[in-house]
C-alpha positions as CSV (number, residue, x, y, z in Angstrom):
1,M,-15.0,-18.4,7.8
2,S,-13.1,-15.2,8.3
3,N,-11.2,-13.3,5.5
4,L,-9.7,-11.2,8.3
5,L,-7.4,-14.1,9.1
6,V,-5.2,-13.6,6.0
7,L,-4.9,-9.8,6.4
8,P,-2.1,-9.9,9.1
9,I,0.0,-11.7,6.5
10,L,-1.0,-9.8,3.4
11,I,-0.5,-6.3,5.0
12,P,3.2,-6.6,5.8
13,L,3.7,-8.6,2.6
14,A,2.3,-5.8,0.4
15,T,4.2,-3.2,2.5
16,A,7.5,-5.1,2.0
17,V,7.0,-5.2,-1.8
18,I,6.1,-1.5,-1.9
19,L,9.2,-0.6,0.1
20,I,11.5,-2.4,-2.3
21,F,10.8,0.5,-4.8
22,L,11.5,3.3,-2.3
23,K,15.2,2.6,-1.5
24,E,16.3,6.2,-1.3
25,K,13.1,7.7,0.2
26,I,13.8,7.0,3.9
27,R,11.1,9.2,5.4
28,L,8.4,7.7,3.1
29,Q,9.6,4.2,4.1
30,R,9.1,5.1,7.7
31,V,5.7,6.6,7.2
32,I,4.4,3.6,5.2
33,S,5.9,1.1,7.7
34,A,4.3,2.9,10.6
35,L,0.9,3.0,8.9
36,S,1.2,-0.7,8.1
37,G,2.0,-1.4,11.7
38,L,-0.9,0.5,13.0
39,L,-3.3,-1.2,10.5
40,N,-2.0,-4.6,11.6
41,I,-2.7,-3.8,15.3
42,L,-6.3,-2.8,14.4
43,I,-6.8,-6.0,12.4
44,A,-5.3,-8.1,15.3
45,V,-7.6,-6.4,17.8
46,L,-10.6,-7.1,15.6
47,L,-9.5,-10.8,15.3
48,V,-9.3,-11.2,19.0
49,T,-12.7,-9.6,19.5
50,R,-14.3,-11.8,16.9
51,V,-12.7,-15.0,18.2
52,H,-13.8,-14.1,21.8
53,S,-17.4,-13.6,20.7
54,E,-17.8,-16.2,17.9
55,G,-15.1,-18.8,18.6
56,I,-12.4,-20.2,16.4
57,Q,-12.2,-18.6,12.9
58,T,-11.0,-20.6,9.8
59,L,-10.3,-19.7,6.2
60,Q,-10.0,-22.4,3.5
61,M,-7.9,-20.9,0.7
62,G,-9.3,-21.6,-2.8
63,G,-12.5,-23.1,-1.3
64,W,-11.0,-26.6,-0.9
65,L,-12.7,-28.6,1.9
66,P,-10.5,-29.9,4.7
67,P,-8.2,-31.7,5.0
68,Y,-7.2,-30.6,1.4
69,G,-5.9,-27.2,0.5
70,I,-4.3,-24.4,2.6
71,V,-6.1,-23.5,5.8
72,F,-5.6,-20.6,8.2
73,V,-6.9,-21.0,11.7
74,G,-7.4,-18.3,14.3
75,D,-8.0,-19.7,17.8
76,M,-7.6,-17.4,20.8
77,F,-4.0,-18.6,21.4
78,A,-2.9,-17.7,17.8
79,V,-4.7,-14.4,17.6
80,L,-3.5,-13.2,21.0
81,L,0.1,-13.8,19.8
82,V,-0.6,-12.0,16.6
83,M,-2.0,-9.0,18.5
84,M,1.0,-8.9,20.9
85,A,3.5,-9.3,18.1
86,S,1.8,-6.5,16.2
87,I,2.0,-4.2,19.2
88,V,5.6,-5.0,20.1
89,S,6.8,-4.9,16.4
90,F,5.3,-1.5,16.0
91,A,7.1,-0.2,19.1
92,I,10.4,-1.7,17.8
93,L,9.7,-0.1,14.4
94,C,9.3,3.3,16.1
95,Y,12.5,2.7,18.1
96,S,14.3,1.9,14.8
97,F,13.5,5.3,13.4
98,S,15.9,7.0,15.9
99,S,18.4,4.2,16.4
100,I,19.0,2.0,13.3
101,G,20.8,4.6,11.2
102,E,20.2,5.8,7.6
103,Q,22.9,3.5,6.2
104,R,20.9,0.4,7.1
105,E,17.6,2.0,6.2
106,R,18.9,2.6,2.7
107,F,19.7,-1.1,2.3
108,Y,16.1,-2.4,2.8
109,Y,16.0,-2.6,6.6
110,Y,12.2,-1.9,6.6
111,T,11.6,-4.3,3.7
112,F,13.3,-7.2,5.6
113,F,11.5,-6.1,8.8
114,Q,8.1,-6.5,7.1
115,F,9.0,-9.8,5.5
116,L,10.0,-11.1,8.9
117,L,6.6,-10.2,10.2
118,V,5.0,-12.1,7.3
119,G,6.8,-15.2,8.6
120,V,5.9,-14.6,12.2
121,Y,2.1,-14.0,11.6
122,G,1.9,-16.8,9.1
123,S,3.5,-19.2,11.6
124,F,0.9,-18.3,14.2
125,L,-2.1,-18.6,11.9
126,T,-1.4,-21.5,9.6
127,G,-3.3,-24.8,10.1
128,D,-0.9,-26.8,8.0
129,I,2.4,-28.3,9.2
130,F,4.1,-27.9,5.8
131,N,3.0,-24.2,5.6
132,L,4.4,-23.8,9.1
133,F,7.8,-24.8,7.6
134,V,7.3,-22.3,4.7
135,F,6.5,-19.4,7.1
136,F,9.4,-20.4,9.3
137,E,11.7,-20.1,6.3
138,V,10.3,-16.7,5.3
139,M,11.0,-15.5,8.8
140,L,14.5,-17.0,8.9
141,I,15.6,-15.7,5.5
142,S,14.5,-12.2,6.6
143,S,16.4,-12.6,9.9
144,Y,19.6,-13.6,8.0
145,A,19.5,-10.3,6.2
146,L,18.7,-8.3,9.4
147,I,21.4,-9.9,11.4
148,S,24.1,-9.3,8.8
149,L,22.9,-5.8,7.6
150,G,25.8,-3.4,8.4
151,G,28.6,-5.9,7.6
152,T,30.7,-5.5,10.8
153,K,33.2,-8.2,11.6
154,L,31.2,-9.5,14.6
155,Q,28.0,-9.6,12.5
156,L,29.6,-11.6,9.7
157,R,31.1,-14.1,12.2
158,E,27.9,-14.6,14.1
159,T,25.8,-14.7,11.0
160,S,27.7,-17.7,9.7
161,K,27.0,-19.5,13.0
162,Y,23.3,-18.4,13.0
163,L,22.9,-19.5,9.3
164,L,24.5,-22.9,9.9
165,I,22.3,-23.8,12.9
166,N,19.1,-22.7,11.2
167,I,20.0,-24.6,8.0
168,V,20.5,-27.7,10.0
169,S,17.2,-27.2,11.9
170,S,15.3,-26.5,8.7
171,T,16.7,-29.7,7.1
172,L,15.5,-31.6,10.1
173,F,12.1,-29.9,9.9
174,V,11.7,-31.0,6.3
175,A,12.7,-34.6,7.2
176,A,10.3,-34.6,10.2
177,V,7.4,-33.4,8.0
178,A,8.2,-36.1,5.4
179,Y,8.3,-38.8,8.0
180,L,5.1,-37.7,9.5
181,Y,3.3,-37.6,6.1
182,A,4.7,-41.0,5.3
183,A,3.3,-42.3,8.7
184,V,-0.2,-40.8,8.6
185,G,-0.8,-39.4,5.1
186,T,-1.8,-35.8,5.8
187,L,-0.4,-32.4,6.6
188,N,-3.5,-30.6,7.9
189,M,-2.9,-30.2,11.7
190,A,-6.4,-31.0,12.7
191,H,-6.4,-34.1,10.5
192,L,-2.9,-35.0,11.8
193,S,-4.3,-35.0,15.3
194,Q,-7.0,-37.4,14.3
195,R,-4.8,-39.7,12.4
196,I,-2.1,-39.9,15.1
197,A,-4.8,-40.7,17.7
198,E,-6.1,-43.5,15.4
199,A,-2.7,-44.9,14.8
200,G,-1.8,-44.9,18.5
201,Q,1.1,-42.7,19.4
202,G,4.1,-44.8,20.0
203,G,7.1,-46.4,18.2
204,V,7.9,-44.4,15.1
205,L,5.4,-41.6,15.9
206,N,7.2,-41.0,19.2
207,V,10.5,-40.8,17.3
208,I,9.0,-38.3,14.9
209,A,7.7,-36.3,18.0
210,V,11.2,-36.1,19.4
211,L,12.5,-35.0,16.0
212,F,10.0,-32.1,16.0
213,L,10.9,-31.3,19.5
214,I,14.6,-31.0,18.5
215,V,13.7,-28.8,15.5
216,F,11.5,-26.4,17.4
217,S,13.9,-26.3,20.4
218,L,16.7,-25.2,18.1
219,K,14.6,-22.4,16.9
220,A,13.2,-21.4,20.3
221,G,16.5,-21.7,22.3
222,L,15.1,-24.5,24.5
223,F,18.2,-26.4,25.9
224,L,19.8,-26.3,22.4
225,F,20.6,-22.6,22.8
226,F,24.4,-22.5,22.4
227,W,24.1,-20.4,19.2
228,L,21.8,-17.7,20.7
229,P,23.8,-15.5,23.1
230,G,26.5,-14.7,20.5
231,S,24.2,-14.4,17.5
232,Y,21.7,-12.1,19.2
233,S,24.6,-9.9,20.4
234,A,25.8,-9.1,16.9
235,P,23.1,-6.8,15.3
236,P,22.0,-3.4,16.4
237,A,19.7,-3.0,19.4
238,A,16.5,-2.7,17.4
239,V,17.2,-6.0,15.6
240,R,18.0,-7.7,18.9
241,A,14.7,-6.4,20.3
242,L,12.9,-7.9,17.3
243,F,14.6,-11.2,17.6
244,G,14.3,-11.4,21.4
245,A,10.6,-10.5,21.4
246,L,9.4,-12.6,18.4
247,L,11.7,-15.2,17.0
248,T,12.1,-17.5,20.0
249,K,8.4,-17.1,20.7
250,V,7.5,-18.5,17.3
251,G,9.6,-21.6,18.2
252,L,7.8,-21.8,21.6
253,Y,4.4,-21.5,19.9
254,A,5.3,-24.4,17.5
255,I,6.3,-26.5,20.5
256,I,3.1,-25.8,22.4
257,R,0.9,-26.3,19.4
258,T,2.6,-29.5,18.4
259,F,2.5,-31.1,21.8
260,T,-1.1,-30.0,22.7
261,L,-2.6,-30.9,19.3
262,L,-0.6,-33.5,17.5
263,F,1.4,-35.6,20.0
264,V,-0.9,-35.6,22.9
265,N,-1.5,-39.3,23.4
266,D,1.7,-40.2,25.2
267,P,2.5,-37.3,27.5
268,G,4.5,-39.6,29.8
269,F,7.1,-39.8,27.1
270,T,7.0,-36.4,25.3
271,H,6.3,-34.2,28.3
272,D,9.1,-35.8,30.4
273,W,11.5,-34.8,27.7
274,I,10.2,-31.2,27.7
275,A,10.4,-31.1,31.5
276,W,14.1,-32.1,31.6
277,M,14.9,-29.6,28.7
278,A,13.0,-26.8,30.6
279,A,15.0,-27.5,33.8
280,A,18.3,-27.5,32.0
281,T,17.4,-24.4,30.1
282,M,16.5,-22.4,33.2
283,I,19.6,-23.6,35.1
284,L,22.1,-22.9,32.2
285,G,20.4,-19.7,31.3
286,S,20.7,-18.5,34.9
287,L,24.4,-19.3,35.0
288,G,25.0,-17.3,31.8
289,A,23.0,-14.3,33.0
290,V,24.9,-13.9,36.2
291,A,28.3,-14.8,34.7
292,Y,28.7,-12.1,32.0
293,K,29.3,-8.4,32.4
294,D,28.3,-7.1,29.0
295,I,24.7,-6.0,28.5
296,P,23.8,-7.9,25.3
297,R,24.8,-11.3,26.7
298,I,23.1,-10.7,30.0
299,L,19.9,-9.8,28.2
300,N,20.2,-12.7,25.8
301,Y,20.6,-15.2,28.6
302,N,17.4,-13.8,30.2
303,I,15.6,-14.8,26.9
304,I,16.8,-18.3,27.5
305,I,15.5,-18.4,31.1
306,S,12.1,-17.3,30.0
307,V,12.0,-19.9,27.2
308,G,12.7,-22.6,29.8
309,F,9.9,-21.2,32.1
310,V,7.3,-21.3,29.3
311,A,8.3,-24.9,28.5
312,F,8.0,-25.7,32.2
313,G,4.3,-24.6,32.0
314,L,3.8,-26.9,29.0
315,A,5.5,-29.8,30.8
316,A,3.2,-29.5,33.8
317,G,0.2,-30.0,31.5
318,T,-2.5,-28.8,33.8
319,A,-5.2,-26.2,33.0
320,D,-3.6,-23.7,35.4
321,S,-0.1,-24.2,34.0
322,M,-1.2,-24.0,30.3
323,N,-3.1,-20.8,31.1
324,G,0.0,-19.5,32.9
325,A,2.2,-20.4,29.9
326,V,-0.1,-18.4,27.5
327,F,-0.2,-15.5,29.9
328,Y,3.5,-15.6,30.5
329,L,4.3,-15.9,26.8
330,L,2.3,-12.7,26.1
331,H,4.0,-10.9,28.9
332,D,7.4,-12.1,27.8
333,M,6.9,-10.8,24.2
334,L,6.1,-7.4,25.6
335,A,8.7,-7.3,28.3
336,K,11.6,-8.7,26.2
337,G,10.9,-6.1,23.5
338,L,11.1,-3.4,26.1
339,M,14.2,-4.9,27.8
340,F,16.2,-4.8,24.6
341,I,15.0,-1.3,23.8
342,L,16.1,-0.1,27.2
343,G,19.4,-2.1,26.9
344,G,20.1,-0.3,23.6
345,M,19.4,3.0,25.2
346,I,21.8,2.3,28.0
347,I,24.5,1.3,25.5
348,S,23.9,4.4,23.4
349,A,24.0,6.7,26.5
350,A,27.2,5.0,27.9
351,G,29.0,4.6,24.6
352,T,29.9,1.0,25.6
353,D,28.2,-2.3,26.3
354,R,30.6,-3.2,29.1
355,L,29.2,-2.7,32.6
356,G,32.8,-2.2,34.0
357,N,33.0,1.0,31.9
358,M,29.7,2.5,33.1
359,G,28.4,4.2,36.2
360,G,26.5,7.2,37.5
361,M,24.0,7.3,34.7
362,I,21.1,7.9,37.0
363,R,22.2,11.6,37.3
364,K,21.8,12.2,33.5
365,Y,19.2,9.6,32.7
366,P,16.9,9.1,35.7
367,L,13.8,8.2,33.6
368,L,15.8,5.5,31.8
369,G,17.1,4.1,35.1
370,W,13.8,3.8,36.8
371,M,12.1,2.4,33.7
372,F,14.7,-0.4,33.7
373,F,14.2,-1.0,37.4
374,I,10.4,-1.4,37.0
375,L,10.9,-3.7,34.1
376,A,13.3,-5.8,36.1
377,L,10.6,-6.2,38.8
378,A,8.1,-7.2,36.1
379,L,10.4,-9.8,34.6
380,V,11.0,-11.3,38.0
381,G,7.3,-11.6,38.6
382,I,6.7,-9.0,41.3
383,P,3.0,-8.1,41.7
384,P,1.0,-6.3,40.4
385,L,3.2,-6.2,37.2
386,S,2.6,-8.4,34.2
387,G,5.0,-11.2,35.0
388,F,3.3,-12.2,38.3
389,A,0.0,-13.8,37.1
390,G,1.6,-16.1,34.5
391,K,4.3,-17.3,36.9
392,I,2.0,-18.0,39.7
393,M,-0.4,-20.0,37.5
394,I,2.5,-22.1,36.1
395,L,3.8,-22.8,39.6
396,R,0.4,-23.6,41.0
397,G,-0.3,-26.0,38.2
398,A,3.1,-27.7,38.5
399,L,2.8,-28.1,42.3
400,S,-0.6,-29.7,41.9
401,E,1.2,-32.3,39.8
402,G,3.9,-32.8,42.4
403,M,6.6,-31.2,40.3
404,L,8.4,-29.7,43.3
405,T,12.0,-29.9,41.9
406,L,11.1,-28.2,38.7
407,S,9.1,-25.6,40.6
408,L,12.1,-24.8,42.8
409,I,14.3,-24.5,39.7
410,G,11.7,-22.1,38.2
411,L,11.7,-20.0,41.4
412,G,15.5,-20.0,41.5
413,S,15.7,-18.9,37.9
414,S,13.5,-15.9,38.8
415,F,16.0,-14.9,41.5
416,M,18.8,-15.2,38.9
417,V,16.8,-12.9,36.6
418,L,16.6,-10.4,39.5
419,F,20.3,-10.7,40.3
420,S,21.4,-10.2,36.7
421,L,19.2,-7.2,36.0
422,M,19.9,-5.6,39.3
423,K,23.6,-6.0,38.5
424,V,23.0,-3.9,35.3
425,F,21.0,-1.4,37.3
426,R,23.6,-1.0,40.0
427,L,26.7,-0.9,37.8
428,A,25.2,1.3,35.0
429,F,23.2,3.8,37.0
430,W,24.9,4.1,40.4
431,G,28.5,4.6,41.6
432,N,31.0,6.9,40.1
433,E,31.0,8.0,36.5
434,P,33.9,6.8,34.3
435,K,36.9,9.1,34.0
436,E,36.2,9.6,30.3
437,E,32.8,11.2,30.6
438,Q,30.4,10.6,27.7
439,P,28.5,13.6,26.2
440,K,24.8,13.4,27.0
441,V,22.8,11.9,24.1
442,S,19.1,12.6,23.2
443,L,16.9,9.7,24.0
444,K,13.5,11.4,23.8
445,A,12.1,9.4,20.9
446,A,13.3,6.1,22.3
447,S,12.1,7.0,25.8
448,A,8.6,7.7,24.4
449,V,8.5,4.2,22.9
450,A,9.9,2.6,26.0
451,A,7.4,4.5,28.2
452,G,4.5,3.3,26.1
453,L,5.6,-0.4,26.4
454,L,6.2,0.0,30.1
455,L,2.6,1.3,30.6
456,L,1.4,-1.8,28.8
457,V,3.5,-4.0,31.1
458,I,1.9,-2.3,34.1
459,A,-1.6,-2.3,32.6
460,M,-1.3,-6.0,31.8
461,G,-0.5,-6.7,35.4
462,I,-3.1,-4.5,37.0
463,G,-5.7,-5.8,34.5
464,A,-4.7,-9.4,34.8
465,E,-8.3,-10.5,35.5
466,V,-9.5,-9.0,32.2
467,V,-6.5,-10.5,30.3
468,Y,-7.3,-13.8,31.9
469,T,-10.7,-14.0,30.3
470,Y,-9.0,-14.2,26.9
471,V,-6.1,-16.3,28.1
472,S,-8.4,-18.9,29.6
473,Q,-10.2,-19.2,26.3
474,A,-6.9,-19.9,24.6
475,G,-6.0,-22.4,27.4
476,D,-9.3,-24.3,26.8
477,V,-8.4,-25.0,23.2
478,L,-4.9,-26.2,24.2
479,A,-6.4,-28.4,26.8
480,S,-9.1,-29.8,24.5
481,P,-7.7,-30.5,21.0
482,A,-11.2,-31.6,19.9
483,L,-12.3,-27.9,19.9
484,Y,-9.6,-27.1,17.3
485,I,-10.3,-30.2,15.3
486,E,-14.0,-29.6,15.2
487,A,-13.6,-26.0,14.1
488,I,-11.6,-27.1,11.0
489,M,-13.0,-30.4,10.0
490,K,-16.7,-29.4,10.4
491,E,-16.4,-27.7,7.0
């Protein structure tokens, strides 16, 4: 039992409540938020260390024995995601200090930021399917506030679309949980796994599995992503970075957890669905990334491509591909946070988000240009950067299962990522400057944040062997649900 498990949830929750009473004290809000972020990183690192040395950690709230009561579970997969989310959210928070603007800061920006983190961390650590829904809702309600904060015409239009699609998905989520409870009579994930195996997955349970897949795919942007490019283009760059780095990853986490723990007895049915959705997501995401000429949509479609690639790893279902999916998911949280920060810096420096109105920025902002170039190579999967190890493991696992077509689509999507990001690099940083020259803006604070994340991207690639020792421990639990079940039900 580990009381540490609940701290990543309690710390941002307490911070958010405190910040409500500091509406006009912007500097104090920043200091408290930063200290909270640093403390959460420390707790997350301690959790990873403890899980690595002692195994899966559990916490039964109120002392109720499983499968009754509320349970939090920290296996290596969950705590690695908590740690990476803590690091990336802290970097985005620091970027917000110089980019979000006092007007938004005065209207509870940091409060909603912290409440969103409560939902993210809770989703990773809960061991109960209904509480997963609760934490999803905490995260989504906070995101509704963040996406609309500022009240521009674009934000209000896209917020209504974002709100509608998430209300639909949340309604389906409640229905799926109700049907599952009616079928097997429990909500504890470990107990659900046992009951579904006893009942024999098929018939109505496969229908429920597909319903969960639809719900989580809507939230992750897997195939059903039509709402994402426009909605994620509306808010400021810091909010886009937060959404791109964390929100879709929570949906992916839910898909991976559900289809490696609960619905594991008929992979010929469920994983075929996931494979087709992954292929369609990578293809359509690639088309969108190369078609548009404004930075927000190009970056948003790159989110969609990576979602498809992680789902591809799950669909392959081998030890290699699952390890690769975990590694790539960690890389993608880090890289996507950095990508949106750099994208926001480019837009701020150019005074526009349209590539046709940019050019020659490498003369004024060489550091920004070369950071973006290195990140593009990492996102494509060029060694020794962080994107390489995860991609190569996913492809190796898929090819060992004879999934040649899906592997070629995955490789092709990587080339489309390269093409779309090199288009940004070429049009924004090279060629002639626009006739109406923009005054040079200070990017020192944002550059420091971006440089820190870029160093982590490089370090994660160079130290891939060290990272793999933790990733493989996460992959072992995903490949052997009995390890997760035993850790919870033994109590």
